[in-house]
ZADO-1210 file (C-alpha; in nm, 4 decimals, padded with zeros to 6 digits):
<atoms>
<atom x="00.0000" y="00.0000" z="00.0000" code="MET" pos="1"/>
<atom x="00.2810" y="00.2410" z="00.0858" code="LEU" pos="2"/>
<atom x="00.5555" y="00.0988" z="-00.1337" code="HIS" pos="3"/>
<atom x="00.5815" y="00.3613" z="-00.4054" code="SER" pos="4"/>
<atom x="00.8865" y="00.5843" z="-00.4212" code="ALA" pos="5"/>
<atom x="00.8163" y="00.9543" z="-00.4228" code="SER" pos="6"/>
<atom x="00.9934" y="01.2298" z="-00.6119" code="SER" pos="7"/>
<atom x="01.1954" y="01.2985" z="-00.2952" code="SER" pos="8"/>
<atom x="01.3768" y="00.9666" z="-00.3368" code="GLY" pos="9"/>
<atom x="01.1890" y="00.8119" z="-00.0445" code="LEU" pos="10"/>
<atom x="01.0716" y="00.4548" z="-00.0530" code="SER" pos="11"/>
<atom x="00.9288" y="00.2127" z="00.2004" code="MET" pos="12"/>
<atom x="00.9779" y="-00.1566" z="00.2355" code="ARG" pos="13"/>
<atom x="00.8653" y="-00.4121" z="00.4896" code="PRO" pos="14"/>
<atom x="01.0980" y="-00.4372" z="00.7891" code="SER" pos="15"/>
<atom x="01.3217" y="-00.7455" z="00.8010" code="ARG" pos="16"/>
<atom x="01.4875" y="-00.9283" z="01.0904" code="VAL" pos="17"/>
<atom x="01.8219" y="-00.7964" z="00.9631" code="SER" pos="18"/>
<atom x="01.6964" y="-00.4410" z="01.0322" code="ASP" pos="19"/>
<atom x="01.7103" y="-00.5064" z="01.4095" code="GLY" pos="20"/>
<atom x="02.0317" y="-00.3116" z="01.4844" code="PRO" pos="21"/>
<atom x="01.9128" y="-00.0130" z="01.2749" code="PHE" pos="22"/>
<atom x="01.5717" y="-00.0137" z="01.4457" code="LEU" pos="23"/>
<atom x="01.7213" y="-00.0325" z="01.7944" code="GLN" pos="24"/>
<atom x="01.9680" y="00.2498" z="01.7184" code="GLY" pos="25"/>
<atom x="01.6862" y="00.4613" z="01.5768" code="LEU" pos="26"/>
<atom x="01.4748" y="00.3971" z="01.8863" code="TYR" pos="27"/>
<atom x="01.7646" y="00.5061" z="02.1084" code="GLN" pos="28"/>
<atom x="01.8080" y="00.8303" z="01.9102" code="SER" pos="29"/>
<atom x="01.4333" y="00.8980" z="01.9322" code="ALA" pos="30"/>
<atom x="01.4370" y="00.8610" z="02.3132" code="ARG" pos="31"/>
<atom x="01.7051" y="01.1078" z="02.4312" code="PRO" pos="32"/>
<atom x="01.5572" y="01.1166" z="02.7816" code="GLU" pos="33"/>
<atom x="01.6833" y="00.7611" z="02.8327" code="LEU" pos="34"/>
<atom x="02.0381" y="00.9002" z="02.8055" code="GLN" pos="35"/>
<atom x="01.9764" y="01.1156" z="03.1132" code="TRP" pos="36"/>
<atom x="01.9734" y="00.8111" z="03.3409" code="ILE" pos="37"/>
<atom x="02.2484" y="00.8507" z="03.5995" code="ASP" pos="38"/>
<atom x="02.4238" y="00.5182" z="03.5460" code="ALA" pos="39"/>
<atom x="02.7052" y="00.3531" z="03.3520" code="ASP" pos="40"/>
<atom x="02.6738" y="00.3541" z="02.9730" code="PRO" pos="41"/>
<atom x="02.6358" y="-00.0262" z="02.9802" code="GLU" pos="42"/>
<atom x="02.3321" y="-00.0037" z="03.2104" code="LEU" pos="43"/>
<atom x="02.1840" y="00.2748" z="02.9957" code="ILE" pos="44"/>
<atom x="02.2238" y="00.0524" z="02.6871" code="GLU" pos="45"/>
<atom x="02.0433" y="-00.2284" z="02.8703" code="GLN" pos="46"/>
<atom x="01.7565" y="00.0054" z="02.9650" code="VAL" pos="47"/>
<atom x="01.7272" y="00.1312" z="02.6051" code="VAL" pos="48"/>
<atom x="01.7266" y="-00.2277" z="02.4744" code="ALA" pos="49"/>
<atom x="01.4630" y="-00.3242" z="02.7313" code="GLN" pos="50"/>
<atom x="01.2408" y="-00.0247" z="02.6456" code="GLN" pos="51"/>
<atom x="01.2745" y="-00.1032" z="02.2732" code="PHE" pos="52"/>
<atom x="01.1650" y="-00.4612" z="02.3431" code="LEU" pos="53"/>
<atom x="00.8712" y="-00.3402" z="02.5561" code="VAL" pos="54"/>
<atom x="00.7566" y="-00.1175" z="02.2692" code="GLN" pos="55"/>
<atom x="00.7892" y="-00.3984" z="02.0135" code="GLU" pos="56"/>
<atom x="00.6028" y="-00.6454" z="02.2373" code="GLN" pos="57"/>
<atom x="00.3322" y="-00.3890" z="02.3174" code="GLY" pos="58"/>
<atom x="00.2670" y="-00.3227" z="01.9510" code="ILE" pos="59"/>
<atom x="00.2647" y="-00.6985" z="01.8842" code="GLY" pos="60"/>
<atom x="00.0189" y="-00.7693" z="02.1669" code="GLU" pos="61"/>
<atom x="-00.2227" y="-00.4845" z="02.0998" code="HIS" pos="62"/>
<atom x="-00.1892" y="-00.4721" z="01.7217" code="PHE" pos="63"/>
<atom x="-00.0950" y="-00.8228" z="01.6048" code="PRO" pos="64"/>
<atom x="-00.1634" y="-00.7309" z="01.2403" code="ASN" pos="65"/>
<atom x="00.0471" y="-00.4150" z="01.2442" code="ALA" pos="66"/>
<atom x="00.2761" y="-00.3610" z="00.9470" code="LEU" pos="67"/>
<atom x="00.6319" y="-00.2430" z="01.0018" code="HIS" pos="68"/>
<atom x="00.8157" y="-00.0501" z="00.7312" code="TYR" pos="69"/>
<atom x="01.1656" y="00.0862" z="00.6958" code="VAL" pos="70"/>
<atom x="01.1734" y="00.4260" z="00.5261" code="VAL" pos="71"/>
<atom x="01.4674" y="00.4612" z="00.2895" code="GLU" pos="72"/>
<atom x="01.6157" y="00.7532" z="00.1010" code="LYS" pos="73"/>
<atom x="01.8119" y="00.6357" z="-00.2015" code="LEU" pos="74"/>
<atom x="01.8217" y="00.2816" z="-00.0552" code="ASP" pos="75"/>
<atom x="01.9636" y="00.3972" z="00.2814" code="THR" pos="76"/>
<atom x="01.7461" y="00.3376" z="00.5911" code="PRO" pos="77"/>
<atom x="01.6484" y="00.6676" z="00.7514" code="ILE" pos="78"/>
<atom x="01.3270" y="00.5911" z="00.9406" code="GLY" pos="79"/>
<atom x="01.0560" y="00.3551" z="01.0467" code="VAL" pos="80"/>
<atom x="00.6769" y="00.3436" z="01.0328" code="LEU" pos="81"/>
<atom x="00.4604" y="00.0962" z="01.2205" code="SER" pos="82"/>
<atom x="00.0917" y="00.1137" z="01.1363" code="ALA" pos="83"/>
<atom x="-00.2162" y="-00.0976" z="01.1900" code="ASP" pos="84"/>
<atom x="-00.4565" y="-00.1096" z="00.8984" code="PHE" pos="85"/>
<atom x="-00.7690" y="-00.1986" z="01.0955" code="GLY" pos="86"/>
<atom x="-01.1245" y="-00.2436" z="00.9791" code="ALA" pos="87"/>
<atom x="-01.2296" y="00.1078" z="01.0842" code="HIS" pos="88"/>
<atom x="-00.9105" y="00.3137" z="01.0925" code="GLU" pos="89"/>
<atom x="-00.5423" y="00.3225" z="01.0109" code="ILE" pos="90"/>
<atom x="-00.3484" y="00.3720" z="01.3301" code="ARG" pos="91"/>
<atom x="00.0028" y="00.5174" z="01.3157" code="VAL" pos="92"/>
<atom x="00.1764" y="00.3373" z="01.6019" code="LEU" pos="93"/>
<atom x="00.5339" y="00.4565" z="01.5607" code="TYR" pos="94"/>
<atom x="00.7049" y="00.6962" z="01.3228" code="LEU" pos="95"/>
<atom x="01.0676" y="00.7986" z="01.3764" code="ALA" pos="96"/>
<atom x="01.3694" y="00.9119" z="01.1773" code="PHE" pos="97"/>
<atom x="01.7434" y="00.9131" z="01.2357" code="ILE" pos="98"/>
<atom x="01.8708" y="01.2515" z="01.3620" code="PRO" pos="99"/>
<atom x="02.0266" y="01.3445" z="01.0237" code="ALA" pos="100"/>
<atom x="01.6893" y="01.2973" z="00.8501" code="ALA" pos="101"/>
<atom x="01.4770" y="01.4978" z="01.0947" code="ARG" pos="102"/>
<atom x="01.3318" y="01.8347" z="00.9995" code="GLY" pos="103"/>
<atom x="01.3482" y="01.7689" z="00.6248" code="GLN" pos="104"/>
<atom x="00.9812" y="01.6890" z="00.5613" code="GLY" pos="105"/>
<atom x="01.0217" y="01.3116" z="00.5365" code="PHE" pos="106"/>
<atom x="00.7684" y="01.2494" z="00.8153" code="GLY" pos="107"/>
<atom x="00.5193" y="01.4733" z="00.6363" code="ARG" pos="108"/>
<atom x="00.5753" y="01.2778" z="00.3130" code="THR" pos="109"/>
<atom x="00.5212" y="00.9436" z="00.4880" code="VAL" pos="110"/>
<atom x="00.2100" y="01.0673" z="00.6703" code="LEU" pos="111"/>
<atom x="00.0674" y="01.2089" z="00.3480" code="GLN" pos="112"/>
<atom x="00.1121" y="00.8603" z="00.1979" code="GLY" pos="113"/>
<atom x="-00.0790" y="00.7133" z="00.4915" code="VAL" pos="114"/>
<atom x="-00.3509" y="00.9761" z="00.4416" code="GLN" pos="115"/>
<atom x="-00.3722" y="00.8839" z="00.0719" code="GLN" pos="116"/>
<atom x="-00.4180" y="00.5167" z="00.1647" code="ALA" pos="117"/>
<atom x="-00.6893" y="00.6196" z="00.4123" code="ALA" pos="118"/>
<atom x="-00.8665" y="00.8238" z="00.1437" code="ARG" pos="119"/>
<atom x="-00.8695" y="00.5177" z="-00.0825" code="GLN" pos="120"/>
<atom x="-01.0023" y="00.2992" z="00.2005" code="LEU" pos="121"/>
<atom x="-01.2482" y="00.5641" z="00.3195" code="GLY" pos="122"/>
<atom x="-01.1315" y="00.5494" z="00.6799" code="CYS" pos="123"/>
<atom x="-00.9682" y="00.7866" z="00.9307" code="PRO" pos="124"/>
<atom x="-00.6049" y="00.7875" z="01.0460" code="VAL" pos="125"/>
<atom x="-00.5415" y="00.7955" z="01.4221" code="ALA" pos="126"/>
<atom x="-00.2331" y="00.8255" z="01.6398" code="THR" pos="127"/>
<atom x="-00.1339" y="00.8982" z="01.9976" code="VAL" pos="128"/>
<atom x="00.1181" y="01.1751" z="02.0610" code="VAL" pos="129"/>
<atom x="00.2899" y="01.1994" z="02.3977" code="TRP" pos="130"/>
<atom x="00.2879" y="01.5372" z="02.5749" code="ALA" pos="131"/>
<atom x="00.6689" y="01.5157" z="02.5773" code="SER" pos="132"/>
<atom x="00.6703" y="01.5412" z="02.1942" code="ASN" pos="133"/>
<atom x="00.5207" y="01.8813" z="02.1027" code="PRO" pos="134"/>
<atom x="00.6971" y="01.8834" z="01.7631" code="GLN" pos="135"/>
<atom x="00.5137" y="01.5682" z="01.6534" code="ALA" pos="136"/>
<atom x="00.1854" y="01.7214" z="01.7705" code="ARG" pos="137"/>
<atom x="00.2509" y="02.0306" z="01.5557" code="GLN" pos="138"/>
<atom x="00.3262" y="01.8165" z="01.2498" code="HIS" pos="139"/>
<atom x="00.0066" y="01.6137" z="01.2856" code="TYR" pos="140"/>
<atom x="-00.2068" y="01.9252" z="01.3394" code="LEU" pos="141"/>
<atom x="-00.0499" y="02.0872" z="01.0295" code="ALA" pos="142"/>
<atom x="-00.1621" y="01.7816" z="00.8287" code="LEU" pos="143"/>
<atom x="-00.5244" y="01.8268" z="00.9392" code="GLY" pos="144"/>
<atom x="-00.5335" y="01.5926" z="01.2401" code="PHE" pos="145"/>
<atom x="-00.7622" y="01.6972" z="01.5266" code="ARG" pos="146"/>
<atom x="-00.7392" y="01.6288" z="01.8985" code="VAL" pos="147"/>
<atom x="-01.0126" y="01.3795" z="01.9887" code="GLU" pos="148"/>
<atom x="-00.9015" y="01.2752" z="02.3376" code="GLU" pos="149"/>
<atom x="-00.6614" y="01.4373" z="02.5772" code="SER" pos="150"/>
<atom x="-00.4935" y="01.3357" z="02.9027" code="THR" pos="151"/>
<atom x="-00.2027" y="01.5063" z="03.0788" code="PRO" pos="152"/>
<atom x="00.0330" y="01.2425" z="02.9301" code="ALA" pos="153"/>
<atom x="-00.0902" y="01.2147" z="02.5709" code="ALA" pos="154"/>
<atom x="-00.3435" y="01.3088" z="02.3062" code="GLU" pos="155"/>
<atom x="-00.5259" y="01.0952" z="02.0533" code="ARG" pos="156"/>
<atom x="-00.5223" y="01.2736" z="01.7182" code="LEU" pos="157"/>
<atom x="-00.7435" y="01.1736" z="01.4258" code="VAL" pos="158"/>
<atom x="-00.7564" y="01.2775" z="01.0604" code="TRP" pos="159"/>
<atom x="-01.0723" y="01.2187" z="00.8562" code="TYR" pos="160"/>
<atom x="-01.0626" y="01.1999" z="00.4765" code="PRO" pos="161"/>
<atom x="-01.2685" y="01.4745" z="00.3205" code="GLY" pos="162"/>
<atom x="-01.2393" y="01.7105" z="00.6182" code="LEU" pos="163"/>
<atom x="-00.9019" y="01.8615" z="00.5383" code="SER" pos="164"/>
</atoms>
């Protein structure tokens, strides 16, 4: 569904087992607060690895049919998208990019591809954005997502085809 390459040189492919080290390194770079732990670097690495595993298992338990993609620019991995194409909505579970690829519009391009798939399916796109990630919230709102639920920790944002 999201395999076509865009004019920006971006492409997406299903994640493979061999992508494990890239995915774990990307997760670590997307969670800088884990580096603030006052402990040896070895213990910090163990905590990061454990948190990565918790995320992977959580997605697997709650969204067993989720699809996991590696985003590439000119055949080089730069990001990841995990999404669940459910019966009533597409849920963006995880979207992250390596530090060198952030702020260049790649996330917008990927999300616009998800929105295009949702238009074709006639269903909304939903995601949860943590309060600790105001930049992601801004990006989703700029793409026409709306806050549907809010707690002090996170917001559920939804985009409906035809409304933006």
